[in-house]
DRENPA-3360 file (N, C-alpha, C; in nm, 2 decimals, always signed):
BEGIN
1 = XXXXXXXX = +15.64/-2.83/-7.66/+15.51/-2.75/-7.67/+15.45/-2.72/-7.53 ~ +15.45/-2.82/-7.44/+15.39/-2.80/-7.31/+15.47/-2.69/-7.23 ~ +15.60/-2.69/-7.24/+15.68/-2.59/-7.17/+15.66/-2.45/-7.24 ~ +15.64/-2.45/-7.37/+15.61/-2.33/-7.44/+15.48/-2.26/-7.38 ~ +15.39/-2.34/-7.34/+15.27/-2.28/-7.28/+15.30/-2.20/-7.15 ~ +15.39/-2.26/-7.07/+15.43/-2.19/-6.95/+15.49/-2.06/-6.98 ~ +15.58/-2.06/-7.08/+15.66/-1.94/-7.12/+15.57/-1.83/-7.18 ~ +15.48/-1.87/-7.27/+15.40/-1.77/-7.34/+15.28/-1.72/-7.27;
9 = XXXXXXXX = +15.24/-1.78/-7.16/+15.12/-1.73/-7.09/+15.17/-1.69/-6.95 ~ +15.21/-1.56/-6.93/+15.27/-1.51/-6.81/+15.18/-1.51/-6.69 ~ +15.05/-1.50/-6.71/+14.96/-1.49/-6.60/+14.92/-1.63/-6.55 ~ +14.96/-1.66/-6.43/+14.93/-1.79/-6.38/+14.78/-1.83/-6.38 ~ +14.69/-1.74/-6.35/+14.55/-1.77/-6.36/+14.51/-1.81/-6.50 ~ +14.56/-1.73/-6.60/+14.53/-1.77/-6.74/+14.58/-1.90/-6.78 ~ +14.70/-1.94/-6.73/+14.76/-2.07/-6.76/+14.67/-2.18/-6.69 ~ +14.63/-2.14/-6.56/+14.54/-2.24/-6.49/+14.41/-2.26/-6.56;
17 = XXXXXXXX = +14.35/-2.15/-6.61/+14.23/-2.17/-6.69/+14.25/-2.25/-6.82 ~ +14.36/-2.22/-6.89/+14.38/-2.29/-7.01/+14.40/-2.44/-6.98 ~ +14.48/-2.48/-6.88/+14.50/-2.62/-6.85/+14.36/-2.67/-6.79 ~ +14.29/-2.59/-6.72/+14.16/-2.63/-6.66/+14.06/-2.67/-6.77 ~ +14.07/-2.60/-6.88/+13.97/-2.64/-6.99/+13.99/-2.79/-7.02 ~ +14.12/-2.83/-7.04/+14.15/-2.97/-7.07/+14.11/-3.06/-6.95 ~ +14.15/-3.02/-6.83/+14.12/-3.09/-6.71/+13.97/-3.11/-6.69 ~ +13.90/-3.00/-6.71/+13.75/-3.00/-6.69/+13.69/-3.10/-6.79;
25 = XXXXXXXX = +13.74/-3.09/-6.91/+13.68/-3.18/-7.02/+13.71/-3.33/-6.98 ~ +13.83/-3.36/-6.93/+13.86/-3.50/-6.89/+13.77/-3.53/-6.77 ~ +13.76/-3.45/-6.67/+13.69/-3.48/-6.55/+13.54/-3.49/-6.58 ~ +13.48/-3.40/-6.66/+13.34/-3.41/-6.69/+13.31/-3.54/-6.77 ~ +13.40/-3.57/-6.86/+13.39/-3.70/-6.94/+13.39/-3.82/-6.85 ~ +13.47/-3.82/-6.75/+13.48/-3.93/-6.66/+13.35/-3.94/-6.58 ~ +13.30/-3.82/-6.53/+13.17/-3.82/-6.46/+13.06/-3.87/-6.54 ~ +13.05/-3.82/-6.67/+12.94/-3.86/-6.76/+12.95/-4.00/-6.79;
33 = XXXXXXXX = +13.07/-4.05/-6.81/+13.09/-4.20/-6.84/+13.04/-4.28/-6.72 ~ +13.07/-4.23/-6.60/+13.02/-4.31/-6.48/+12.87/-4.31/-6.48 ~ +12.81/-4.20/-6.51/+12.66/-4.19/-6.51/+12.60/-4.29/-6.61 ~ +12.66/-4.28/-6.73/+12.62/-4.36/-6.84/+12.64/-4.51/-6.82 ~ +12.74/-4.54/-6.73/+12.77/-4.68/-6.69/+12.67/-4.73/-6.58 ~ +12.59/-4.64/-6.53/+12.49/-4.68/-6.43/+12.53/-4.64/-6.29 ~ +12.64/-4.56/-6.27/+12.67/-4.52/-6.13/+12.58/-4.41/-6.09 ~ +12.54/-4.41/-5.96/+12.47/-4.29/-5.91/+12.56/-4.17/-5.92;
41 = XXXXXXXX = +12.50/-4.05/-5.92/+12.58/-3.92/-5.93/+12.70/-3.91/-5.83 ~ +12.67/-3.94/-5.71/+12.78/-3.92/-5.61/+12.89/-4.02/-5.63 ~ +12.86/-4.14/-5.67/+12.97/-4.24/-5.70/+13.05/-4.20/-5.83 ~ +12.98/-4.15/-5.93/+13.05/-4.10/-6.05/+13.14/-3.99/-6.01 ~ +13.10/-3.90/-5.92/+13.18/-3.79/-5.87/+13.30/-3.84/-5.80 ~ +13.29/-3.95/-5.72/+13.41/-4.00/-5.65/+13.51/-4.05/-5.75 ~ +13.46/-4.13/-5.85/+13.55/-4.18/-5.96/+13.62/-4.07/-6.03 ~ +13.54/-3.96/-6.06/+13.59/-3.85/-6.13/+13.70/-3.78/-6.05;
49 = XXXXXXXX = +13.68/-3.76/-5.92/+13.78/-3.69/-5.84/+13.90/-3.78/-5.82 ~ +13.89/-3.91/-5.80/+14.01/-3.99/-5.79/+14.10/-3.99/-5.91 ~ +14.04/-4.02/-6.03/+14.11/-4.02/-6.15/+14.16/-3.87/-6.19 ~ +14.07/-3.78/-6.17/+14.10/-3.64/-6.20/+14.21/-3.58/-6.12 ~ +14.22/-3.62/-5.99/+14.32/-3.56/-5.91/+14.46/-3.60/-5.96 ~ +14.47/-3.72/-6.00/+14.60/-3.77/-6.05/+14.64/-3.70/-6.18 ~ +14.54/-3.70/-6.27/+14.56/-3.63/-6.40/+14.59/-3.48/-6.38 ~ +14.51/-3.42/-6.30/+14.52/-3.27/-6.29/+14.65/-3.23/-6.22;
57 = XXXXXXXX = +14.70/-3.32/-6.12/+14.83/-3.28/-6.06/+14.94/-3.27/-6.16 ~ +14.94/-3.37/-6.25/+15.05/-3.37/-6.35/+15.04/-3.24/-6.44 ~ +14.92/-3.21/-6.48/+14.89/-3.10/-6.57/+14.92/-2.97/-6.49 ~ +14.87/-2.95/-6.37/+14.89/-2.82/-6.30/+15.04/-2.81/-6.26 ~ +15.09/-2.91/-6.20/+15.23/-2.90/-6.15/+15.32/-2.86/-6.26 ~ +15.31/-2.92/-6.38/+15.41/-2.90/-6.48/+15.38/-2.77/-6.56 ~ +15.25/-2.76/-6.61/+15.22/-2.66/-6.71/+15.19/-2.52/-6.64 ~ +15.14/-2.52/-6.52/+15.10/-2.40/-6.46/+15.20/-2.35/-6.36;
65 = XXXXXXXX = +15.26/-2.44/-6.28/+15.34/-2.40/-6.17/+15.49/-2.44/-6.19 ~ +15.52/-2.50/-6.31/+15.66/-2.54/-6.34/+15.72/-2.62/-6.23 ~ +15.64/-2.71/-6.17/+15.69/-2.79/-6.06/+15.71/-2.94/-6.11 ~ +15.82/-3.00/-6.08/+15.84/-3.14/-6.12/+15.84/-3.23/-6.00 ~ +15.81/-3.35/-6.01/+15.81/-3.45/-5.91/+15.68/-3.46/-5.83 ~ +15.68/-3.55/-5.73/+15.56/-3.58/-5.66/+15.56/-3.54/-5.52 ~ +15.65/-3.46/-5.48/+15.67/-3.42/-5.34/+15.54/-3.35/-5.29 ~ +15.47/-3.27/-5.37/+15.35/-3.20/-5.33/+15.22/-3.27/-5.35;
73 = XXXXXXXX = +15.23/-3.39/-5.41/+15.11/-3.47/-5.44/+15.02/-3.49/-5.32 ~ +15.08/-3.53/-5.20/+14.99/-3.55/-5.08/+14.91/-3.42/-5.05 ~ +14.97/-3.31/-5.05/+14.90/-3.18/-5.02/+14.80/-3.15/-5.13 ~ +14.83/-3.18/-5.25/+14.74/-3.16/-5.37/+14.62/-3.25/-5.35 ~ +14.64/-3.38/-5.31/+14.53/-3.47/-5.29/+14.44/-3.42/-5.18 ~ +14.50/-3.36/-5.07/+14.43/-3.31/-4.96/+14.34/-3.19/-5.01 ~ +14.39/-3.11/-5.10/+14.31/-3.00/-5.15/+14.20/-3.05/-5.24 ~ +14.23/-3.16/-5.31/+14.12/-3.22/-5.39/+14.02/-3.29/-5.31;
81 = XXXXXXXX = +14.05/-3.34/-5.19/+13.95/-3.39/-5.10/+13.86/-3.28/-5.05 ~ +13.91/-3.17/-5.02/+13.83/-3.06/-4.98/+13.74/-3.01/-5.10 ~ +13.80/-3.01/-5.22/+13.72/-2.97/-5.33/+13.60/-3.07/-5.35 ~ +13.64/-3.20/-5.34/+13.54/-3.31/-5.36/+13.42/-3.29/-5.26 ~ +13.46/-3.26/-5.13/+13.35/-3.24/-5.03/+13.26/-3.12/-5.06 ~ +13.32/-3.01/-5.10/+13.24/-2.89/-5.13/+13.16/-2.92/-5.25 ~ +13.22/-2.98/-5.36/+13.14/-3.02/-5.48/+13.03/-3.11/-5.45 ~ +13.06/-3.21/-5.37/+12.96/-3.32/-5.33/+12.84/-3.26/-5.26;
89 = XXXXXXXX = +12.87/-3.17/-5.17/+12.76/-3.10/-5.09/+12.67/-3.02/-5.18 ~ +12.74/-2.94/-5.27/+12.67/-2.85/-5.36/+12.59/-2.93/-5.46 ~ +12.65/-3.04/-5.51/+12.58/-3.13/-5.61/+12.46/-3.19/-5.54 ~ +12.47/-3.23/-5.42/+12.35/-3.29/-5.35/+12.24/-3.19/-5.34 ~ +12.28/-3.06/-5.30/+12.18/-2.96/-5.29/+12.11/-2.93/-5.42 ~ +12.18/-2.93/-5.53/+12.12/-2.90/-5.66/+12.03/-3.02/-5.70 ~ +12.07/-3.14/-5.67/+11.99/-3.26/-5.70/+11.86/-3.26/-5.62 ~ +11.87/-3.22/-5.50/+11.75/-3.21/-5.41/+11.66/-3.10/-5.46;
97 = XXXXXXXX = +11.71/-3.00/-5.52/+11.63/-2.89/-5.58/+11.57/-2.93/-5.71 ~ +11.60/-3.05/-5.76/+11.53/-3.09/-5.88/+11.62/-3.07/-6.01 ~ +11.74/-3.03/-6.00/+11.83/-3.02/-6.11/+11.88/-3.15/-6.15 ~ +11.88/-3.19/-6.28/+11.94/-3.32/-6.32/+12.09/-3.33/-6.29 ~ +12.14/-3.45/-6.28/+12.28/-3.47/-6.24/+12.38/-3.41/-6.34 ~ +12.36/-3.42/-6.47/+12.45/-3.36/-6.57/+12.45/-3.20/-6.56 ~ +12.33/-3.15/-6.56/+12.31/-3.00/-6.55/+12.37/-2.95/-6.42 ~ +12.34/-3.02/-6.31/+12.39/-2.98/-6.18/+12.54/-2.96/-6.17;
105 = XXXXXXXX = +12.61/-3.07/-6.22/+12.76/-3.06/-6.22/+12.81/-2.95/-6.32 ~ +12.74/-2.93/-6.43/+12.77/-2.82/-6.52/+12.76/-2.69/-6.45 ~ +12.66/-2.67/-6.38/+12.64/-2.54/-6.30/+12.75/-2.52/-6.20 ~ +12.81/-2.62/-6.15/+12.91/-2.61/-6.04/+13.05/-2.59/-6.10 ~ +13.06/-2.60/-6.23/+13.20/-2.59/-6.29/+13.27/-2.46/-6.26 ~ +13.20/-2.35/-6.28/+13.27/-2.22/-6.27/+13.31/-2.19/-6.12 ~ +13.22/-2.21/-6.02/+13.26/-2.18/-5.89/+13.37/-2.28/-5.84 ~ +13.37/-2.40/-5.89/+13.47/-2.50/-5.85/+13.60/-2.46/-5.91;
113 = XXXXXXXX = +13.60/-2.40/-6.03/+13.73/-2.36/-6.09/+13.80/-2.25/-6.00 ~ +13.72/-2.16/-5.96/+13.78/-2.05/-5.87/+13.83/-2.11/-5.74 ~ +13.75/-2.19/-5.68/+13.79/-2.25/-5.55/+13.92/-2.34/-5.57 ~ +13.92/-2.41/-5.68/+14.03/-2.50/-5.71/+14.16/-2.42/-5.73 ~ +14.15/-2.31/-5.81/+14.26/-2.22/-5.83/+14.32/-2.17/-5.70 ~ +14.23/-2.13/-5.61/+14.28/-2.08/-5.48/+14.35/-2.19/-5.40 ~ +14.30/-2.31/-5.40/+14.36/-2.42/-5.32/+14.49/-2.47/-5.39 ~ +14.48/-2.49/-5.52/+14.59/-2.55/-5.59/+14.71/-2.45/-5.59;
121 = XXXXXXXX = +14.68/-2.32/-5.60/+14.79/-2.22/-5.60/+14.86/-2.23/-5.47 ~ +14.78/-2.24/-5.36/+14.84/-2.25/-5.23/+14.94/-2.37/-5.22 ~ +14.90/-2.48/-5.28/+14.98/-2.61/-5.26/+15.10/-2.61/-5.36 ~ +15.08/-2.56/-5.48/+15.18/-2.58/-5.58/+15.27/-2.45/-5.61 ~ +15.23/-2.34/-5.56/+15.31/-2.22/-5.59/+15.44/-2.23/-5.52 ~ +15.54/-2.16/-5.57/+15.67/-2.16/-5.51/+15.67/-2.10/-5.37 ~ +15.57/-2.02/-5.34/+15.57/-1.97/-5.20/+15.49/-2.06/-5.11 ~ +15.40/-2.14/-5.16/+15.32/-2.23/-5.07/+15.36/-2.37/-5.09;
129 = XX = +15.30/-2.46/-5.01/+15.32/-2.60/-5.02/+15.45/-2.66/-4.99 ~ +15.54/-2.58/-4.92/+15.67/-2.63/-4.90/+15.68/-2.71/-4.77;
% end
């Protein structure tokens, strides 16, 4: 079934978005669970990015870029560190502007998807990340 997704969705961005829906749900659930467990927003974001990076690598590498193995994991983690930094700064800005932590991260989802596609494509595409 997973390999069928790669075959039936020829556009890499559409595959990325489809996988991203699942990844985003997992990541947002981890973030929300962290908040509900009493973590401050930035700490919940760190937990989400650590667990999310590992989960997302497997999903992106296999289902979007048809890449197997862990050779590109270090570069992927580097891209996720950059994403985390951008997300963290933007989150802090929204929190300081009075937006609640759940709503603030929800507002950041779309721009972070676009940025993550650009970075992850560079790392996992057959042309990049070698």
